[in-house]
N, C-alpha and C positions, 0 to 999 in steps of 0.2 A: 426517478427520484434522485435527489442530488444531495451529497453531503461530503464534508471535508475531514480528512484524516491529516494528521502532524507528519512532517518530513520524516522519512525513515532515519533512525540512529545511525551515526556512522560506522560503528561496528557491524552493522547488517550488510555494508558495502562489499561486493565480492573482492574488491581490489584490498580491503583491511585484513590485516592478519591477527585478530584479537585471539586470546585464549579461548578454547572451545567452551569453557564453563561462562566465560563472560558473554560470548555470542548467544549462547543457549538461553541466557537471562533476558538478554535483549529481544530474542525472537519470542519468547513467552509473553513478555510483557506488551510488544507491538500487536503480536497476534490476538490477544485478549482485548487490547484497546480497539483493535479494528473490529472485533466481534460486537462489542457494546455500542459502539458507534452505529454500526449496521443495525443492530437491534432497536436502537433509539430512534432511527429514521423510518422504521416501520415498513422495510422493503418487502416487496412479495416475493415468495419462494420461487415462483416460476420465472423470474427474470434471470436471463443468462448472458445478455449482452451488457458489457462492463466498459465504459469509456473512463480513462484516466488521463488527467492532465497534471503533469508535474510541474509545480510552481517551486523552484528551487530557492534557497535561502540567501544567494548571493548571484553575481553575474558569471561566475567561472563556467567554463564549457563542461557539460556532463552528456555522457553518452546515454541515449535511451534505453539501450539493453541493460546497462549497469543499474540504472534507475528501477527498471522492471524487477530485476534480481534483488535489489535492496527491498522492493515491496512485496516480496514473496509470502512472507511471514503474515503481512496484512490480507493479502489474497486468501491466504488458508483461513484467517479469521472471517472474512466476507463469507466464505464458502461454509464455513461452520454454522454461521448465524443464519443463512439461507437453507441450510440442510442438504445441500447439493456437492457434488464432487466438483473441484474446480477446474478438472479437465474439461468441463463441459462449458466453461466461460469462452465467450467470443470478445477478444479484447480490441480496444481501440485505444491506442497510446499518442499523447502529444506532449510537447514541452510548452508551458506557459511562461508567463513573464515572472522575473522574481518577485517573491513577497517576504516580508521580515519574518524569519523564523522558518520559512519554507513550508509546504503544504502540498497535499495532493488532493484533487477534486475529482470526487466520483459519480459517475452517472450511470445508474442502473435501470 
């Protein structure tokens, strides 16, 4: 099952230093967005292998580990939608070509 989630907001990057309330609001919105996109994709709850292709909004270099850290709220939303604990996910990460606005392609 494949679906696309928008690029994480800049306030979720581990190198950003927003006010805690601003970050908490971003986490809440991004997690809910991932939850509803996963539910609308009709993914089965026994799928635990998750492939992530990060497609940044521009050609600047980005570390894959920072991309994953920025995406944590979305992984939590996906786990909520599937009804599983996210520590059971087997992740496959890669960096794709840039696309306008950025996105994350998810394969479960």
